[in-house]
Structure formats: structure tokens, C-alpha cells
N, CA, C and O atoms as CSV, one atom per row, in Angstrom:
chain,resi,resn,atom,element,x,y,z
A,1,MET,N,N,-116.670,-20.114,-15.914
A,1,MET,CA,C,-115.465,-20.700,-16.786
A,1,MET,C,C,-115.884,-21.541,-18.069
A,1,MET,O,O,-116.744,-22.376,-17.790
A,2,LEU,N,N,-115.468,-21.534,-19.504
A,2,LEU,CA,C,-115.841,-22.480,-19.995
A,2,LEU,C,C,-114.408,-23.999,-20.750
A,2,LEU,O,O,-113.233,-24.065,-21.112
A,3,PHE,N,N,-115.216,-24.589,-20.639
A,3,PHE,CA,C,-115.037,-25.813,-20.250
A,3,PHE,C,C,-114.324,-26.263,-21.778
A,3,PHE,O,O,-114.920,-26.565,-22.811
A,4,ASN,N,N,-112.518,-26.178,-21.477
A,4,ASN,CA,C,-111.740,-26.456,-22.212
A,4,ASN,C,C,-111.289,-27.782,-22.382
A,4,ASN,O,O,-110.436,-28.218,-21.608
A,5,PRO,N,N,-111.754,-28.497,-23.310
A,5,PRO,CA,C,-111.590,-29.956,-23.744
A,5,PRO,C,C,-109.639,-30.439,-23.948
A,5,PRO,O,O,-109.356,-31.537,-23.470
A,6,GLN,N,N,-108.379,-29.582,-24.656
A,6,GLN,CA,C,-107.517,-29.655,-24.339
A,6,GLN,C,C,-106.403,-29.739,-22.759
A,6,GLN,O,O,-105.217,-30.033,-22.609
A,7,SER,N,N,-107.477,-29.331,-21.818
A,7,SER,CA,C,-106.878,-29.732,-20.956
A,7,SER,C,C,-107.145,-30.934,-20.403
A,7,SER,O,O,-106.706,-31.342,-19.327
A,8,LEU,N,N,-107.871,-31.501,-21.151
A,8,LEU,CA,C,-108.078,-33.582,-20.605
A,8,LEU,C,C,-107.188,-33.868,-21.430
A,8,LEU,O,O,-106.927,-35.070,-21.376
A,9,ILE,N,N,-106.523,-33.249,-22.269
A,9,ILE,CA,C,-105.680,-34.454,-23.552
A,9,ILE,C,C,-104.043,-34.020,-23.600
A,9,ILE,O,O,-103.774,-32.832,-23.775
A,10,LYS,N,N,-103.208,-34.785,-23.476
A,10,LYS,CA,C,-101.811,-34.515,-23.935
A,10,LYS,C,C,-101.378,-35.562,-24.021
A,10,LYS,O,O,-101.546,-36.613,-23.402
A,11,VAL,N,N,-100.136,-34.915,-25.732
A,11,VAL,CA,C,-99.497,-36.040,-26.302
A,11,VAL,C,C,-98.304,-36.830,-24.896
A,11,VAL,O,O,-98.133,-35.947,-24.056
A,12,VAL,N,N,-97.777,-37.718,-24.620
A,12,VAL,CA,C,-96.924,-37.516,-23.759
A,12,VAL,C,C,-95.720,-38.078,-23.802
A,12,VAL,O,O,-94.882,-38.159,-22.904
A,13,GLY,N,N,-95.661,-38.691,-25.559
A,13,GLY,CA,C,-94.086,-39.187,-26.093
A,13,GLY,C,C,-94.180,-39.234,-27.583
A,13,GLY,O,O,-95.203,-39.682,-28.099
A,14,LYS,N,N,-93.205,-38.812,-28.296
A,14,LYS,CA,C,-93.264,-39.400,-29.721
A,14,LYS,C,C,-94.492,-40.451,-30.149
A,14,LYS,O,O,-95.182,-41.053,-29.327
A,15,LEU,N,N,-94.625,-40.551,-31.609
A,15,LEU,CA,C,-95.724,-41.054,-32.605
A,15,LEU,C,C,-94.608,-42.421,-32.212
A,15,LEU,O,O,-93.387,-42.418,-32.058
A,16,LEU,N,N,-95.482,-43.384,-32.143
A,16,LEU,CA,C,-95.171,-44.352,-32.465
A,16,LEU,C,C,-95.251,-44.878,-33.591
A,16,LEU,O,O,-94.529,-45.817,-33.926
A,17,THR,N,N,-95.929,-44.475,-34.164
A,17,THR,CA,C,-95.818,-44.639,-35.990
A,17,THR,C,C,-96.705,-43.837,-36.575
A,17,THR,O,O,-97.315,-42.960,-35.963
A,18,ALA,N,N,-96.880,-44.167,-38.222
A,18,ALA,CA,C,-96.556,-43.548,-39.182
A,18,ALA,C,C,-97.655,-43.238,-40.008
A,18,ALA,O,O,-97.921,-42.386,-40.856
A,19,GLU,N,N,-98.301,-44.369,-39.396
A,19,GLU,CA,C,-99.468,-44.981,-40.835
A,19,GLU,C,C,-100.182,-43.810,-41.708
A,19,GLU,O,O,-99.769,-42.651,-41.733
A,20,TYR,N,N,-101.133,-44.209,-42.305
A,20,TYR,CA,C,-102.296,-43.048,-43.192
A,20,TYR,C,C,-103.522,-43.619,-41.978
A,20,TYR,O,O,-103.595,-44.547,-41.173
A,21,TYR,N,N,-104.597,-42.175,-42.510
A,21,TYR,CA,C,-105.814,-41.797,-40.985
A,21,TYR,C,C,-106.604,-42.222,-42.620
A,21,TYR,O,O,-106.213,-41.890,-43.739
A,22,GLY,N,N,-107.706,-42.980,-42.278
A,22,GLY,CA,C,-109.084,-42.642,-43.401
A,22,GLY,C,C,-110.614,-42.351,-42.873
A,22,GLY,O,O,-111.268,-42.771,-41.918
A,23,ILE,N,N,-110.733,-41.931,-43.366
A,23,ILE,CA,C,-112.301,-42.095,-42.910
A,23,ILE,C,C,-113.576,-43.132,-43.853
A,23,ILE,O,O,-113.806,-43.133,-45.063
A,24,ALA,N,N,-114.062,-43.742,-43.017
A,24,ALA,CA,C,-114.759,-44.943,-43.545
A,24,ALA,C,C,-116.388,-44.481,-43.915
A,24,ALA,O,O,-117.102,-43.945,-43.068
A,25,THR,N,N,-116.745,-44.711,-45.000
A,25,THR,CA,C,-118.084,-44.173,-46.067
A,25,THR,C,C,-118.625,-45.652,-46.208
A,25,THR,O,O,-117.887,-46.586,-46.523
A,26,PRO,N,N,-119.848,-45.772,-45.973
A,26,PRO,CA,C,-120.761,-46.546,-47.003
A,26,PRO,C,C,-120.312,-46.357,-48.429
A,26,PRO,O,O,-120.227,-45.248,-48.957
A,27,LYS,N,N,-119.904,-48.004,-49.291
A,27,LYS,CA,C,-119.714,-47.773,-50.434
A,27,LYS,C,C,-120.353,-46.601,-51.328
A,27,LYS,O,O,-121.196,-46.162,-50.545
A,28,ASP,N,N,-120.463,-45.805,-52.538
A,28,ASP,CA,C,-121.481,-44.970,-52.636
A,28,ASP,C,C,-121.615,-43.771,-52.030
A,28,ASP,O,O,-122.241,-42.884,-52.610
A,29,SER,N,N,-121.063,-43.558,-50.799
A,29,SER,CA,C,-122.027,-43.120,-49.922
A,29,SER,C,C,-122.172,-41.344,-50.504
A,29,SER,O,O,-121.248,-41.060,-51.266
A,30,PRO,N,N,-122.968,-40.413,-50.300
A,30,PRO,CA,C,-123.711,-39.191,-50.963
A,30,PRO,C,C,-122.280,-38.567,-50.292
A,30,PRO,O,O,-121.599,-37.823,-50.997
A,31,ASN,N,N,-121.928,-38.828,-49.175
A,31,ASN,CA,C,-121.324,-37.821,-47.957
A,31,ASN,C,C,-119.756,-38.037,-48.587
A,31,ASN,O,O,-118.994,-37.419,-47.843
A,32,LEU,N,N,-119.064,-38.637,-49.598
A,32,LEU,CA,C,-118.133,-38.599,-49.510
A,32,LEU,C,C,-116.823,-37.780,-50.519
A,32,LEU,O,O,-115.596,-37.730,-50.612
A,33,ASP,N,N,-117.824,-37.331,-51.023
A,33,ASP,CA,C,-117.469,-35.973,-51.951
A,33,ASP,C,C,-117.259,-34.910,-51.475
A,33,ASP,O,O,-116.385,-34.191,-51.960
A,34,ALA,N,N,-118.328,-34.343,-49.923
A,34,ALA,CA,C,-118.080,-33.885,-49.632
A,34,ALA,C,C,-117.262,-33.707,-48.602
A,34,ALA,O,O,-117.365,-32.596,-48.084
A,35,ILE,N,N,-116.146,-34.739,-47.927
A,35,ILE,CA,C,-115.570,-35.599,-47.194
A,35,ILE,C,C,-114.466,-34.251,-48.090
A,35,ILE,O,O,-114.148,-33.063,-48.046
A,36,ASN,N,N,-114.319,-35.137,-48.612
A,36,ASN,CA,C,-112.757,-35.347,-49.596
A,36,ASN,C,C,-112.460,-33.626,-49.886
A,36,ASN,O,O,-111.424,-32.963,-49.932
A,37,LYS,N,N,-113.726,-33.334,-50.029
A,37,LYS,CA,C,-113.070,-31.759,-50.608
A,37,LYS,C,C,-113.117,-31.180,-49.757
A,37,LYS,O,O,-112.495,-30.120,-49.826
A,38,SER,N,N,-113.870,-31.488,-48.426
A,38,SER,CA,C,-113.511,-30.652,-46.926
A,38,SER,C,C,-111.745,-30.794,-46.848
A,38,SER,O,O,-110.915,-29.891,-46.942
A,39,ILE,N,N,-111.540,-32.216,-46.648
A,39,ILE,CA,C,-109.763,-32.418,-46.782
A,39,ILE,C,C,-108.874,-31.678,-47.248
A,39,ILE,O,O,-107.827,-31.221,-46.790
A,40,ALA,N,N,-109.591,-31.577,-48.570
A,40,ALA,CA,C,-108.718,-30.898,-49.638
A,40,ALA,C,C,-108.734,-29.813,-49.344
A,40,ALA,O,O,-107.741,-29.516,-50.008
A,41,THR,N,N,-109.024,-28.877,-48.884
A,41,THR,CA,C,-109.573,-27.223,-48.421
A,41,THR,C,C,-108.417,-27.836,-47.219
A,41,THR,O,O,-107.261,-27.535,-47.518
A,42,LEU,N,N,-108.520,-28.449,-46.229
A,42,LEU,CA,C,-107.982,-27.855,-44.458
A,42,LEU,C,C,-106.645,-28.375,-45.329
A,42,LEU,O,O,-105.842,-28.834,-44.516
A,43,LEU,N,N,-106.210,-28.449,-46.470
A,43,LEU,CA,C,-104.820,-28.973,-46.944
A,43,LEU,C,C,-104.118,-27.756,-47.745
A,43,LEU,O,O,-102.994,-27.301,-47.529
A,44,ALA,N,N,-104.996,-27.362,-48.667
A,44,ALA,CA,C,-104.830,-26.373,-49.130
A,44,ALA,C,C,-104.729,-25.243,-48.533
A,44,ALA,O,O,-103.754,-24.547,-48.817
A,45,ASN,N,N,-105.885,-24.672,-47.369
A,45,ASN,CA,C,-105.205,-23.811,-46.693
A,45,ASN,C,C,-104.636,-24.003,-45.121
A,45,ASN,O,O,-105.424,-23.547,-44.292
A,46,GLY,N,N,-103.837,-24.389,-44.753
A,46,GLY,CA,C,-103.154,-25.096,-44.190
A,46,GLY,C,C,-103.080,-25.159,-42.605
A,46,GLY,O,O,-102.182,-25.229,-41.766
A,47,THR,N,N,-104.780,-25.086,-42.610
A,47,THR,CA,C,-105.187,-25.311,-41.348
A,47,THR,C,C,-105.277,-27.095,-40.947
A,47,THR,O,O,-106.017,-27.384,-40.007
A,48,TYR,N,N,-104.685,-28.000,-41.512
A,48,TYR,CA,C,-104.603,-29.023,-41.478
A,48,TYR,C,C,-103.570,-28.605,-40.713
A,48,TYR,O,O,-103.614,-28.272,-39.529
A,49,LYS,N,N,-102.598,-28.637,-41.469
A,49,LYS,CA,C,-101.112,-28.111,-40.410
A,49,LYS,C,C,-101.091,-27.601,-39.108
A,49,LYS,O,O,-100.300,-27.889,-38.210
A,50,GLN,N,N,-102.069,-26.786,-39.084
A,50,GLN,CA,C,-101.883,-25.622,-37.729
A,50,GLN,C,C,-102.587,-26.506,-36.711
A,50,GLN,O,O,-102.546,-25.930,-35.624
A,51,ILE,N,N,-103.368,-27.956,-36.607
A,51,ILE,CA,C,-104.613,-28.610,-35.976
A,51,ILE,C,C,-103.359,-29.535,-35.878
A,51,ILE,O,O,-102.978,-29.411,-34.713
A,52,TYR,N,N,-102.983,-29.929,-36.174
A,52,TYR,CA,C,-101.803,-30.912,-36.525
A,52,TYR,C,C,-100.219,-30.496,-35.146
A,52,TYR,O,O,-99.934,-30.983,-34.052
A,53,GLN,N,N,-99.580,-29.380,-36.016
A,53,GLN,CA,C,-98.826,-28.842,-34.681
A,53,GLN,C,C,-99.189,-28.738,-33.107
A,53,GLN,O,O,-98.533,-28.818,-32.069
A,54,LYS,N,N,-100.364,-28.551,-33.386
A,54,LYS,CA,C,-101.072,-27.680,-32.283
A,54,LYS,C,C,-101.172,-28.698,-31.643
A,54,LYS,O,O,-100.327,-28.889,-30.768
A,55,TRP,N,N,-102.495,-29.943,-31.909
A,55,TRP,CA,C,-101.643,-31.388,-31.052
A,55,TRP,C,C,-101.208,-32.260,-30.946
A,55,TRP,O,O,-101.475,-33.113,-30.099
A,56,PHE,N,N,-100.038,-32.321,-32.161
A,56,PHE,CA,C,-98.657,-33.178,-31.768
A,56,PHE,C,C,-97.636,-32.328,-31.470
A,56,PHE,O,O,-96.652,-32.941,-31.056
A,57,ASN,N,N,-97.459,-30.795,-31.540
A,57,ASN,CA,C,-96.279,-30.293,-31.060
A,57,ASN,C,C,-94.802,-30.878,-32.397
A,57,ASN,O,O,-93.575,-30.970,-32.354
A,58,ILE,N,N,-95.527,-31.050,-33.084
A,58,ILE,CA,C,-94.282,-31.084,-34.170
A,58,ILE,C,C,-94.256,-30.979,-35.936
A,58,ILE,O,O,-95.310,-30.963,-36.572
A,59,GLU,N,N,-93.343,-30.935,-36.384
A,59,GLU,CA,C,-93.395,-30.188,-38.043
A,59,GLU,C,C,-94.679,-31.825,-38.620
A,59,GLU,O,O,-94.848,-33.030,-38.433
A,60,PHE,N,N,-95.200,-30.704,-39.329
A,60,PHE,CA,C,-96.301,-31.493,-40.295
A,60,PHE,C,C,-95.930,-32.299,-41.577
A,60,PHE,O,O,-95.679,-31.697,-42.621
A,61,PRO,N,N,-95.876,-34.277,-41.465
A,61,PRO,CA,C,-94.489,-34.360,-41.970
A,61,PRO,C,C,-95.515,-34.634,-43.584
A,61,PRO,O,O,-96.536,-35.307,-43.434
A,62,GLN,N,N,-95.188,-34.087,-45.086
A,62,GLN,CA,C,-94.941,-34.527,-46.060
A,62,GLN,C,C,-95.601,-35.565,-46.481
A,62,GLN,O,O,-94.811,-36.508,-46.497
A,63,LEU,N,N,-96.994,-36.004,-46.952
A,63,LEU,CA,C,-97.634,-36.600,-47.283
A,63,LEU,C,C,-97.787,-37.145,-48.679
A,63,LEU,O,O,-97.913,-36.272,-49.538
A,64,PRO,N,N,-97.810,-38.826,-49.245
A,64,PRO,CA,C,-96.909,-38.475,-49.856
A,64,PRO,C,C,-98.472,-38.738,-51.551
A,64,PRO,O,O,-99.693,-38.635,-51.436
A,65,GLU,N,N,-97.975,-38.936,-52.330
A,65,GLU,CA,C,-98.945,-38.835,-53.299
A,65,GLU,C,C,-99.727,-39.492,-54.003
A,65,GLU,O,O,-100.589,-39.095,-54.788
A,66,ALA,N,N,-99.240,-41.135,-53.548
A,66,ALA,CA,C,-100.790,-41.569,-53.537
A,66,ALA,C,C,-99.655,-42.669,-52.583
A,66,ALA,O,O,-98.449,-42.642,-52.336
A,67,LEU,N,N,-101.251,-43.953,-52.107
A,67,LEU,CA,C,-100.672,-44.606,-50.622
A,67,LEU,C,C,-99.854,-45.688,-51.239
A,67,LEU,O,O,-100.014,-46.217,-52.339
A,68,PRO,N,N,-98.851,-45.947,-50.235
A,68,PRO,CA,C,-97.771,-47.322,-50.581
A,68,PRO,C,C,-99.000,-48.471,-50.784
A,68,PRO,O,O,-100.116,-48.150,-50.374
A,69,LEU,N,N,-98.808,-49.899,-51.452
A,69,LEU,CA,C,-99.441,-50.542,-51.894
A,69,LEU,C,C,-99.049,-51.955,-51.098
A,69,LEU,O,O,-99.633,-53.002,-51.375
């Protein structure tokens, strides 16, 4: 029998906050371009939306064009 990590994780209520998340990298990281391209691909091909809906069981929210300051 294979281990299923989803069996250990469950969202038990509504999400309490709506802040945006990021990935921290060192200044001038050589990985930043690859990270940004990967995230853009996940958003463009719908994979991020599928993952979001799978884990949070709600519709994926519209992302802003720019972060609010």
C-alpha cells in the first residue's frame, strides 16, 4: 500500500486570510528566473488552479495585476 500524504491533511474551515504568498530567494539568485517562469507556466496552463481547488475546495481567486502597496 502506498502512503498518501493527503490522508494526513484536511482543511477544517474557511480560509481566514487572503494575503499573498511569495518565495524568498537571496538577492540576485540564479534561481529566480526559473521560479518565476515555472509559476507563470502553472498559472497559464491551469495547473495552479487545479491544485488550489483540490487542497482548498474553493474556486481559485482572481489574482491582482500588481501587489497592493
